[in-house]
C-alpha positions in Angstrom: 0.0 0.0 0.0 1.2 3.5 -0.8 3.0 4.8 2.3 1.7 8.3 1.6 -1.8 6.9 2.0 -0.8 5.2 5.3 0.6 8.5 6.7 -2.5 10.4 5.7 -4.6 7.8 7.5 -2.5 8.0 10.6 -2.8 11.8 10.8 -6.3 12.0 9.3 -5.0 14.2 6.5 -8.0 14.5 4.2 -6.3 16.9 1.9 -3.6 14.4 1.1 -6.2 11.8 0.6 -7.9 13.9 -2.0 -4.6 14.7 -3.7 -3.7 11.0 -3.9 -7.1 10.2 -5.3 -6.6 12.8 -8.0 -3.3 11.3 -8.8 -4.6 7.7 -8.8 -8.4 7.3 -8.6 -7.8 3.5 -8.0 -5.6 3.9 -5.0 -8.2 2.7 -2.5 -9.1 -0.3 -4.7 -5.4 -1.2 -5.0 -5.0 -1.1 -1.2 -7.9 -3.5 -0.9 -6.0 -6.2 -2.8 -3.4 -6.4 -0.1 -5.2 -8.6 2.3 -2.3 -9.3 4.6 -2.0 -5.7 5.7 -4.3 -3.1 7.3 -6.1 -1.0 4.8 -6.1 2.8 5.0 -9.5 2.5 6.7 -8.1 0.1 9.3 -5.3 2.6 10.1 -7.7 5.6 10.3 -10.2 3.7 12.4 -7.6 2.6 14.9 -6.3 6.2 15.2 -9.8 7.6 15.6 -9.6 9.8 12.5 -13.4 10.1 12.0 -13.4 12.7 9.2 -10.9 10.6 7.2 -13.0 7.5 7.8 -16.1 9.4 6.6 -14.3 10.3 3.3 -13.3 6.7 2.7 -16.5 5.0 3.5 -18.4 7.5 1.4 -16.3 6.7 -1.6 -15.9 3.0 -1.0 -18.2 1.6 1.7 -17.1 -2.0 1.0 -13.8 -1.2 2.7 -15.7 -1.2 6.0 -15.9 -5.0 5.8 -12.5 -5.7 4.5 -10.5 -7.9 6.9 -6.8 -7.7 7.8 -4.4 -10.6 8.5 -6.1 -11.2 11.9 -9.5 -11.2 10.3 -10.5 -7.9 11.8 -12.5 -5.2 10.1 -11.9 -1.5 10.9 -14.8 -1.6 13.4 -12.9 -4.1 15.6 -10.0 -1.6 15.9 -12.1 1.5 16.5 -14.1 -0.4 19.1 -11.0 -1.7 20.8 -9.6 1.8 21.1 -12.9 3.3 22.2 -13.3 5.8 19.4 -17.0 6.1 19.6 -17.5 8.8 16.9 -15.4 6.7 14.5 -17.5 3.6 15.4 -20.7 5.5 14.6 -19.2 6.7 11.3 -18.2 3.1 10.3 -21.7 1.8 11.2 -23.1 4.3 8.7 -21.3 2.6 5.9 -23.9 1.3 3.4 -22.8 -2.3 3.2 -26.3 -3.9 3.6 -26.3 -4.9 -0.1 -23.5 -7.3 0.7 -25.5 -8.9 3.4 -22.7 -8.2 6.0 -23.5 -6.9 9.4 -20.4 -5.3 10.8 -21.5 -6.0 14.4 -21.4 -9.7 13.7 -18.1 -10.0 11.9 -15.7 -12.2 13.8 -11.9 -12.1 13.6 -9.8 -15.3 13.5 -10.4 -15.9 17.2 -14.1 -15.5 16.8 -14.2 -12.0 18.5 -16.8 -9.5 17.4 -16.3 -5.7 17.8 -18.3 -5.9 21.0 -15.9 -8.5 22.4 -13.0 -6.1 21.6 -14.7 -3.1 23.2 -15.6 -5.2 26.2 -12.1 -6.4 26.9 -10.9 -2.8 27.2 -14.0 -1.6 29.1 -15.0 0.9 26.4 -18.5 1.4 27.8 -19.8 4.1 25.4 -18.7 2.0 22.4 -20.3 -1.1 23.9 -23.6 0.7 24.4 -23.5 2.0 20.8 -22.9 -1.4 19.3 -25.6 -3.0 21.4 -28.1 -0.3 20.5 -27.5 -0.8 16.8 -27.7 -4.6 17.0 -28.6 -6.2 20.3 -28.1 -9.7 18.9 -24.4 -9.1 19.1 -24.8 -9.9 22.8 -25.4 -13.5 21.8 -22.2 -14.1 19.9 -19.4 -16.3 21.3 -15.7 -16.6 20.4 -13.9 -19.7 19.1 -13.4 -20.6 22.7 -17.1 -20.4 23.5 -16.8 -17.1 25.4 -19.7 -14.7 25.6 -19.0 -11.0 26.1 -19.7 -11.6 29.8 -16.8 -14.2 29.9 -14.5 -11.6 28.3 -15.6 -8.8 30.8 -15.0 -11.1 33.8 -11.6 -12.3 32.6 -10.5 -8.7 32.0 -11.8 -7.6 35.4 -14.1 -5.0 33.8 -16.8 -4.6 36.4 -18.5 -1.6 34.7 -18.6 -3.6 31.5 -20.3 -6.5 33.3 -22.9 -4.2 34.7 -23.8 -2.9 31.3 -23.8 -6.3 29.7 -25.9 -7.9 32.5 -28.5 -5.1 32.3 -28.8 -5.4 28.5 -28.8 -9.2 28.4 -31.6 -9.4 30.9 -33.8 -7.6 28.4 -33.5 -10.4 25.9 -36.0 -13.3 25.9 -33.2 -15.9 26.2 -31.3 -14.1 28.9 -31.2 -17.2 31.2 -29.4 -19.1 28.5 -26.9 -16.3 28.0 -26.2 -15.9 31.7 -25.5 -19.6 32.1 -23.6 -20.1 28.9 -20.4 -22.1 29.3 -17.1 -21.7 27.5 -15.1 -24.5 26.1 -13.8 -25.4 29.6 -17.4 -25.7 30.9 -17.3 -22.6 32.9 -20.0 -19.9 33.0 -19.2 -16.2 33.6 -20.6 -16.6 37.1 -18.2 -19.5 37.9 -15.2 -17.5 36.5 -16.2 -14.6 38.7 -16.4 -16.9 41.7 -12.9 -18.3 41.0 -11.6 -14.8 40.8 -13.3 -13.7 44.0 -15.4 -11.0 42.2 -18.1 -10.6 44.8 -19.7 -7.6 43.0 -20.0 -9.5 39.8 -21.5 -12.5 41.6 -24.3 -10.3 42.9 -25.0 -9.0 39.4 -25.1 -12.3 37.7 -26.9 -14.3 40.4 -30.5 -15.1 39.6 -33.0 -15.4 42.5 -34.4 -18.7 41.3 -30.9 -20.2 41.1 -29.1 -18.7 44.1 -29.1 -21.8 46.2 -27.9 -24.1 43.5 -25.3 -21.6 42.2 -23.9 -21.0 45.7 -23.6 -24.7 46.4 -21.9 -25.2 43.1 -19.4 -22.4 43.6 -18.4 -23.7 47.0 -16.6 -26.5 45.1 -14.6 -24.1 42.9 -11.0 -23.6 43.7 -8.8 -20.6 42.9 -8.0 -21.8 39.5 -11.7 -22.0 38.7 -11.8 -25.8 38.5 -14.7 -27.7 40.1 -14.2 -29.9 43.1 -15.9 -33.2 42.7 -13.5 -35.2 44.9 -15.3 -38.0 46.6 -12.7 -37.9 49.4 -13.7 -34.4 50.2 -17.4 -35.4 50.4 -16.5 -38.4 52.7 -14.5 -36.1 54.9 -17.4 -33.7 55.3 -19.7 -36.6 56.2 -17.1 -37.9 58.7 -16.8 -34.5 60.3 -20.6 -34.3 60.7 -20.7 -37.7 62.2 -18.0 -36.9 64.7 -19.8 -33.7 65.7 -23.0 -35.6 66.3 -21.2 -38.2 68.4 -19.5 -35.5 70.5 -22.9 -33.9 71.1 -24.3 -37.2 72.4 -21.3 -37.7 74.8 -21.8 -34.2 76.2 -25.5 -34.8 76.9 -24.8 -38.2 78.4 -22.1 -36.7 80.7 -24.4 -34.0 81.9 -27.1 -36.6 82.8 -24.6 -38.8 84.7 -23.2 -35.8 86.6 -26.7 -34.6 87.6 -27.7 -38.2 88.7 -24.5 -38.6 90.7 -25.0 -35.2 92.5 -28.6 -36.2 93.4 -27.4 -39.5 95.0 -24.7 -37.7 97.0 -27.2 -35.3 98.4 -29.5 -38.1 99.5 -26.6 -39.9 101.2 -25.5 -36.8 103.1 -28.9 -35.8 104.3 -30.3 -39.3 105.2 -28.7 -39.5 108.7 -30.0 -36.1 109.8 -33.5 -37.1 108.8 -33.3 -40.3 110.8 -32.0 -38.5 113.9 -34.8 -36.1 113.8 -37.4 -38.8 114.4 -35.7 -40.5 117.4 -37.7 -40.2 120.8 
């Protein structure tokens, strides 16, 4: 790709862009053929050069869905960096005729732009993407991670709050909240393993509190479940010992009281007999 175009994209130099287009009207199309590199739109999107982005997508909207070597479209980069105005400009790109929804495009790891924004905690961008296409909340990565998984792993509490609130508006919210990644862990379980008490309160459903709490008591610091039968037997053994100890305490009290009563009778019996002598 022409390095002059790259520099113009980095600095958002619209004047240079127009001059380059006059010099070579096909310069943007030529840049599209280089699939192993970022396009000028990728560069401008990552740098948050909204005006430059506008000029490109107006001339060539198909660039908005061109992927780089990592399978990312410009929206991924703008979302990751939190450039909300650039995100809005990209979403205006008229690419509906191609049947491509930018919010649902996944990179080589299965991440959507919402996943990217979530990892960095870019709240305003997240809300923008969700407002445009709420179904992006349902997308999972190649590892089966929902956006909630990503938020919990990245310790983005504010992002979890936004996502939980929006997800609970969907008809299938229960399924999304309980969704498991490829390791069989829900976002709730990951939060429990990381000790994120605030997140647990957000994700815990009233109907499932008991079961969830019991389940999470078996999760260790690495987030792995504890199904060790030895641990279960140990708990049962401890309970049995406690019960036996309680019985011994009660029995001891009964014996002590009985013994004291007998001693009292023995000590007082002679005095009673002496009292009735003539």
